[in-house]
C-alpha positions as CSV (number, residue, x, y, z in Angstrom):
1,X,15.8,51.1,12.0
2,X,14.5,54.7,12.1
3,X,15.4,56.9,15.2
4,X,11.6,57.0,16.0
5,X,11.6,53.0,16.0
6,X,14.7,53.0,18.3
7,X,13.0,55.4,20.5
8,X,9.9,53.5,20.8
9,X,11.7,50.0,21.5
10,X,13.8,51.9,24.2
11,X,10.7,53.5,25.7
12,X,9.0,49.9,25.9
13,X,12.0,48.4,27.5
14,X,12.2,51.3,30.0
15,X,8.7,50.8,31.0
16,X,9.0,47.1,31.4
17,X,11.9,47.6,33.5
18,X,10.1,50.1,35.7
19,X,7.2,48.0,36.2
20,X,9.4,44.9,37.2
21,X,11.2,47.1,39.6
22,X,8.0,48.0,41.5
23,X,6.9,51.1,39.7
24,X,3.4,51.9,38.5
25,X,3.3,53.6,35.0
26,X,1.1,56.7,35.2
27,X,1.8,58.3,31.9
28,X,3.8,57.7,28.7
29,X,5.0,60.4,26.3
30,X,3.0,63.2,28.2
31,X,3.3,66.6,26.6
32,X,2.9,70.1,28.2
33,X,3.1,72.6,25.3
34,X,6.4,71.8,23.6
35,X,7.9,69.7,26.2
36,X,7.6,66.0,26.6
37,X,8.3,63.5,29.4
38,X,9.0,59.9,28.0
39,X,7.6,58.1,31.4
40,X,5.9,59.3,34.5
41,X,5.7,56.6,37.1
42,X,5.1,56.3,40.8
43,X,7.5,54.2,43.1
44,X,5.1,51.9,45.0
45,X,7.3,51.6,47.9
46,X,7.8,55.4,48.5
47,X,5.1,56.9,46.7
48,X,7.4,59.3,44.9
49,X,6.6,60.5,41.6
50,X,9.4,59.8,38.9
51,X,9.9,61.6,35.8
52,X,11.9,59.5,33.4
53,X,13.9,60.5,30.4
54,X,14.6,57.3,28.4
55,X,17.7,57.6,26.0
56,X,18.3,54.7,23.6
57,X,21.4,54.2,21.6
58,X,22.6,51.8,18.9
59,X,26.1,50.8,18.1
60,X,26.7,53.6,15.6
61,X,25.9,56.2,18.4
62,X,28.6,58.2,20.2
63,X,28.8,58.5,23.9
64,X,26.8,57.4,26.9
65,X,23.1,57.8,26.3
66,X,22.7,59.8,29.6
67,X,25.1,62.5,28.3
68,X,22.4,63.6,26.0
69,X,20.5,64.9,28.9
70,X,22.2,68.1,29.3
71,X,21.4,71.2,31.3
72,X,18.9,72.5,28.7
73,X,17.2,69.2,28.5
74,X,17.1,69.1,32.2
75,X,15.5,72.7,32.2
76,X,12.7,71.7,29.8
77,X,12.0,68.5,31.9
78,X,11.7,70.3,35.1
79,X,9.2,72.8,33.4
80,X,7.0,69.9,32.0
81,X,7.4,68.0,35.5
82,X,6.1,71.2,37.2
83,X,3.2,71.4,34.9
84,X,2.1,67.8,35.4
85,X,2.5,68.0,39.2
86,X,0.3,71.1,39.4
87,X,-2.4,69.3,37.2
88,X,-2.1,66.3,39.4
89,X,-2.2,67.1,42.8
90,X,0.2,69.8,43.5
91,X,3.8,70.5,43.9
92,X,3.9,69.0,47.5
93,X,4.2,65.6,46.1
94,X,7.6,63.9,46.4
95,X,9.3,63.7,43.1
96,X,12.7,62.9,41.3
97,X,14.2,62.8,37.8
98,X,15.6,59.5,36.6
99,X,17.4,58.6,33.4
100,X,17.2,55.3,31.7
101,X,19.7,54.3,29.3
102,X,18.9,51.5,26.8
103,X,21.5,50.1,24.4
104,X,20.5,48.0,21.3
105,X,20.6,45.5,20.0
106,X,21.5,43.8,23.3
107,X,18.5,45.6,25.0
108,X,20.6,46.4,28.2
109,X,19.0,48.7,30.7
110,X,20.8,51.0,33.0
111,X,18.5,53.0,35.4
112,X,20.1,55.9,36.9
113,X,18.1,57.1,39.9
114,X,18.0,60.7,40.9
115,X,19.9,61.5,37.8
116,X,19.8,65.3,38.4
């Protein structure tokens, strides 16, 4: 399985998890210049916009998937989220950043709310 295929499977599992957990998917693989947000969702119960970074790992990977969301990646996600918010109703919307870890082949999903 290629890295791209692994990523697509993980993003699909993450989106399915979010829908089942009461989120409405607004965008997938949203791009702003060179930055990308894997999933943008709205938490139905609170109306919060949630910017989700999905990290998928296979048995031959090292470390926890969330460890790959370092300060540099967080900075890029914040810049992209700011662009999305400006284009979609303004910066006053409640928002947060979550990370979803997906482990293959067992397809386990760990949703880290308000990860950073």
